[in-house]
C-alpha positions in Angstrom: 0.0 0.0 0.0 1.4 3.4 -1.0 -0.1 6.1 1.3 0.3 9.8 0.8 -0.3 12.2 3.6 -2.8 14.8 2.6 -3.4 16.9 5.7 -3.9 17.3 9.4 -6.4 19.6 11.2 -4.6 23.0 11.5 -3.3 24.0 15.0 -3.9 20.5 16.4 -2.5 19.5 19.7 -0.1 16.4 19.9 -2.8 14.0 21.0 -5.8 15.3 19.0 -5.0 15.1 15.4 -7.6 14.4 12.7 -5.6 13.3 9.6 -6.3 12.3 6.0 -4.1 10.0 3.8 -4.7 8.9 0.2 -4.0 5.2 -0.9 -2.2 5.9 -4.1 -3.0 2.4 -5.4 -6.8 2.5 -5.0 -7.6 6.2 -4.6 -9.3 5.4 -1.2 -9.0 7.9 1.7 -8.0 6.8 5.1 -9.3 9.2 7.7 -8.4 9.5 11.4 -11.0 11.7 13.0 -13.4 12.0 15.9 -15.6 9.0 16.5 -19.3 9.9 16.2 -21.2 10.0 19.5 -24.0 7.6 20.2 -26.4 10.5 19.6 -24.8 11.3 16.3 -25.0 7.6 15.2 -28.6 7.4 16.2 -29.4 10.6 14.2 -27.7 9.0 11.1 -29.7 5.9 11.6 -33.0 7.8 11.9 -32.3 9.6 8.7 -31.1 6.5 6.9 -29.8 6.4 3.4 -31.7 4.6 0.7 -35.0 2.6 1.0 -34.5 -1.0 2.1 -30.9 -0.4 3.2 -30.0 -1.3 6.8 -29.1 1.6 9.1 -27.1 -0.6 11.4 -23.4 0.1 11.5 -21.6 -3.2 11.1 -18.8 -4.1 13.5 -16.2 -3.6 10.7 -17.4 0.0 10.0 -17.8 3.1 12.1 -19.1 6.7 11.6 -16.6 9.5 12.1 -17.1 13.1 12.3 -14.8 15.0 9.9 -14.3 18.7 10.9 -15.3 21.0 8.0 -11.8 22.6 8.0 -10.5 19.1 6.8 -12.5 19.2 3.6 -9.8 21.2 1.9 -7.5 18.2 2.0 -10.0 15.9 0.1 -8.8 15.4 -3.5 -11.3 16.5 -6.1 -11.9 14.7 -9.5 -10.2 16.2 -12.5 -12.3 16.7 -15.6 -15.4 15.2 -14.1 -14.5 11.6 -14.9 -14.6 10.5 -11.3 -10.9 9.7 -11.0 -9.0 10.9 -8.1 -5.9 13.0 -9.0 -2.7 11.1 -8.4 0.9 12.4 -8.1 
């Protein structure tokens, strides 16, 4: 796996550091951020996603809260073809 560091929340203390990396091979993002609270997870489950799709969060998944300031580090597709820019 070839990871590229994309960014860390500005002015972060040493032990509180939401961070984003890009998997150069797959284009996937790896995100370290704040774990959603039980209240936030419940709200997500109440809203749901698509009809007929479970709102349970499987053990191998989690919901994270990504601070808005971190959005600047998320790669944007070039040319509208859906591909993640790679360097």
